[in-house]
C-alpha positions as CSV (number, residue, x, y, z in Angstrom):
1,M,-29.8,-0.8,5.3
2,T,-27.9,2.0,5.7
3,T,-28.2,2.9,2.1
4,A,-31.8,3.8,2.7
5,V,-32.0,5.6,5.3
6,H,-29.4,8.2,3.7
7,L,-32.0,8.0,1.0
8,S,-35.0,8.7,2.8
9,S,-33.0,11.9,5.0
10,Q,-32.4,13.2,1.4
11,L,-35.7,12.6,0.0
12,A,-37.1,13.9,3.6
13,V,-34.8,17.0,3.0
14,N,-36.0,20.9,3.6
15,V,-35.9,22.9,0.5
16,L,-36.1,25.9,2.8
17,D,-33.3,25.4,5.3
18,A,-30.1,26.2,3.8
19,R,-28.4,23.9,7.1
20,S,-31.4,21.2,5.5
21,L,-30.1,21.3,1.7
22,L,-26.5,21.3,2.9
23,S,-26.2,18.0,4.4
24,A,-27.8,16.6,1.7
25,F,-26.3,17.7,-1.0
26,G,-23.6,19.3,-0.6
27,V,-22.1,21.2,-2.5
28,L,-23.5,19.5,-5.8
29,G,-26.9,21.1,-4.2
30,V,-25.4,24.7,-3.3
31,G,-25.1,25.2,-7.2
32,V,-28.2,23.6,-7.7
33,V,-30.0,25.5,-6.1
34,L,-28.5,29.0,-7.0
35,F,-29.5,27.9,-10.9
36,A,-33.2,27.4,-9.6
37,E,-33.3,30.1,-8.1
38,T,-31.9,32.5,-10.9
39,G,-33.0,30.5,-13.8
40,L,-36.2,28.9,-13.2
41,L,-39.4,30.4,-12.0
42,I,-40.5,28.1,-9.5
43,G,-37.5,28.0,-7.7
44,F,-38.7,32.2,-6.0
45,F,-38.8,30.0,-2.5
46,L,-35.3,29.1,-2.6
47,P,-33.2,31.0,0.1
48,G,-30.2,32.0,-1.9
49,D,-29.1,34.5,0.2
50,S,-28.9,32.5,3.8
51,L,-27.7,29.1,1.6
52,L,-24.1,30.9,-0.1
53,F,-23.7,32.4,3.0
54,T,-23.5,28.8,5.5
55,A,-22.2,26.9,3.6
56,G,-19.0,29.6,3.5
57,L,-19.2,29.6,7.4
58,L,-19.5,26.1,6.8
59,C,-16.8,25.9,4.7
60,T,-15.1,26.2,8.4
61,G,-15.7,23.2,10.3
62,A,-17.4,25.3,13.1
63,A,-21.0,25.5,12.4
64,D,-21.1,21.6,12.4
65,R,-20.0,18.7,13.3
66,G,-20.8,16.0,10.8
67,L,-20.2,18.6,8.0
68,K,-17.3,20.0,6.3
69,L,-16.9,21.8,3.0
70,S,-14.2,22.6,1.3
71,L,-14.1,26.7,0.0
72,A,-12.8,26.3,-3.4
73,P,-15.2,23.8,-4.7
74,L,-17.8,25.7,-2.9
75,L,-17.0,28.7,-4.6
76,V,-17.2,27.3,-8.5
77,A,-20.5,26.0,-7.6
78,A,-22.1,28.7,-6.7
79,A,-20.2,31.0,-8.7
80,V,-21.4,28.8,-11.8
81,G,-25.4,27.6,-10.7
82,A,-25.8,31.9,-10.0
83,L,-24.1,32.8,-14.0
84,A,-25.5,29.7,-15.7
85,G,-28.8,30.0,-14.2
86,S,-30.0,34.1,-14.9
87,Q,-28.3,33.5,-18.2
88,C,-30.7,30.6,-18.7
89,G,-33.7,33.3,-17.3
90,Y,-32.8,35.6,-19.6
91,L,-33.2,33.2,-22.8
92,L,-36.0,32.0,-21.7
93,G,-37.9,35.1,-20.9
94,R,-36.1,35.8,-24.7
95,R,-38.3,32.8,-26.2
96,A,-41.3,32.6,-23.5
97,G,-41.8,36.0,-22.8
98,G,-45.3,37.1,-20.4
99,A,-46.3,33.2,-21.1
100,L,-44.2,32.0,-17.8
101,L,-45.6,34.4,-16.1
102,A,-48.8,34.1,-16.7
103,R,-48.3,30.7,-16.3
104,S,-47.7,31.4,-12.7
105,R,-51.0,31.8,-9.9
106,S,-48.6,32.5,-7.1
107,A,-49.2,36.3,-6.1
108,R,-45.5,36.3,-4.8
109,L,-44.0,35.9,-8.0
110,H,-46.5,39.0,-10.0
111,E,-45.7,40.9,-7.8
112,G,-41.9,40.8,-8.2
113,A,-42.9,41.2,-12.1
114,K,-44.1,44.9,-11.4
115,R,-41.3,45.4,-9.1
116,T,-39.2,44.3,-11.7
117,E,-40.3,46.0,-14.6
118,E,-40.3,49.9,-12.4
119,L,-36.7,48.1,-11.1
120,L,-35.5,48.6,-15.2
121,E,-37.2,51.9,-16.3
122,R,-36.2,53.7,-12.4
123,Y,-32.6,52.8,-12.5
124,G,-31.2,51.2,-16.3
125,Y,-30.5,47.8,-17.3
126,A,-26.8,47.9,-15.8
127,K,-27.3,49.3,-12.1
128,A,-30.6,47.4,-12.3
129,I,-29.3,43.8,-13.1
130,V,-26.6,44.2,-10.5
131,L,-28.7,45.5,-7.9
132,A,-31.5,43.0,-8.3
133,R,-28.9,39.8,-7.2
134,F,-29.6,40.6,-3.4
135,V,-33.1,41.2,-3.6
136,P,-35.4,37.8,-3.2
137,V,-38.0,36.7,-6.1
138,V,-36.4,39.6,-7.4
139,R,-33.2,38.1,-8.8
140,T,-35.8,35.2,-10.0
141,V,-38.0,37.4,-11.8
142,L,-35.4,39.9,-13.2
143,N,-33.8,37.5,-15.5
144,P,-37.2,36.4,-17.8
145,M,-38.7,39.7,-17.4
146,A,-34.9,41.4,-18.7
147,G,-35.0,38.6,-22.4
148,A,-39.7,39.2,-22.5
149,L,-38.7,43.0,-22.6
150,G,-35.7,43.5,-25.0
151,V,-32.6,44.3,-23.1
152,P,-29.5,44.1,-25.5
153,V,-28.0,40.5,-24.5
154,R,-24.7,41.4,-24.2
155,T,-25.9,44.2,-21.9
156,F,-27.2,41.8,-20.3
157,T,-25.1,39.3,-20.0
158,L,-22.2,41.6,-18.6
159,W,-24.2,42.9,-15.6
160,Q,-25.5,39.7,-14.5
161,V,-22.0,38.3,-14.5
162,T,-20.8,40.9,-12.6
163,G,-23.1,41.7,-10.0
164,G,-23.7,37.3,-9.6
165,L,-20.3,37.1,-8.8
166,V,-20.2,39.9,-6.8
167,W,-23.7,38.4,-4.9
168,S,-22.7,34.5,-4.7
169,L,-18.8,34.8,-4.1
170,G,-18.8,37.5,-1.4
171,L,-21.7,36.0,0.7
172,T,-19.7,32.9,0.7
173,L,-16.5,34.6,1.6
174,A,-18.1,37.0,4.1
175,G,-19.5,33.5,6.1
176,Y,-16.1,31.6,5.6
177,A,-14.7,34.8,7.3
178,L,-17.2,34.8,9.8
179,G,-16.6,30.8,10.8
180,S,-12.8,31.5,10.6
181,S,-13.1,34.3,12.8
182,V,-15.3,34.1,15.8
183,P,-15.4,31.8,18.0
184,N,-18.1,28.9,18.6
185,V,-19.8,31.2,15.8
186,D,-22.5,27.6,15.6
187,R,-23.7,28.9,18.8
188,Y,-25.4,32.0,16.6
189,L,-26.2,30.8,13.2
190,L,-29.9,31.0,13.6
191,P,-30.0,34.5,14.5
192,I,-27.0,35.8,11.6
193,V,-29.0,33.9,9.0
194,A,-32.6,35.7,10.3
195,V,-30.3,39.1,9.9
196,I,-29.2,38.2,6.2
197,V,-32.8,37.6,5.6
198,A,-33.9,41.1,7.1
199,L,-31.0,42.7,5.0
200,S,-31.9,41.1,2.3
201,L,-35.8,42.4,2.3
202,I,-34.5,45.8,2.8
203,P,-34.5,47.2,-0.7
204,V,-38.0,45.2,-0.5
205,A,-38.9,48.1,2.0
206,S,-37.7,50.8,0.7
207,E,-39.5,50.2,-2.7
208,V,-43.0,49.6,-1.4
209,H,-41.9,52.5,0.5
210,R,-40.9,54.8,-2.3
211,S,-43.8,53.7,-5.1
212,R,-46.2,54.3,-1.9
213,R,-44.4,57.5,-1.6
214,D,-44.6,58.0,-5.4
215,A,-48.4,57.1,-5.8
216,K,-49.5,59.8,-2.5
217,A,-47.4,62.8,-4.5
218,R,-49.0,62.2,-7.4
219,A,-52.3,61.8,-6.1
220,K,-52.0,64.9,-4.4
221,A,-50.7,66.7,-7.6
222,P,-54.2,67.1,-9.3
223,E,-55.3,69.1,-6.0
224,V,-52.4,71.1,-5.9
225,R,-53.5,72.2,-8.9
226,G,-56.8,72.8,-8.6
């Protein structure tokens, strides 16, 4: 009976909620979610940022009396999931190319692909690959797009490993540091996660604003010349 209840709770997990995912799957779930978010286009909606931060927080036992994770296995799972997922997405992009995106009808995903291509053109491979780790949706789409656009394997691998480690380990350790230093941090968990999500959207908002500003400038250019 207990096993059935536990199984039903796992099946009822909210994949958009970091605490729900961690309660159901623990450290292993972190690796799987990060692999899916960075390696498979269907994982673009998964909460990578908040999952890493919340998992780090739970390693201190401060955020949830019923759940405490171990830091060392968590760091390993986070790094492996993030790096393996990104490399897998790149290889899928090299083999399947635009067919991966053509099968999806998600407007959000196609918008992410457009931003990704602009990111690669504007910042170059190294900077774009690292920055993409911190932008939701773009970090999902960039990997297969990099493969489809012919980014060299060595270049992609070097910078995806660099960005992946900074992102996965950095957010996890930030959550751990906060949980270790702030008493009763569980009272502020939801606002903290909301701030993290908001901060992760800043690069997207900045790019949208810049693109609109550039478009207006190009539209006014013929009038000025006239």
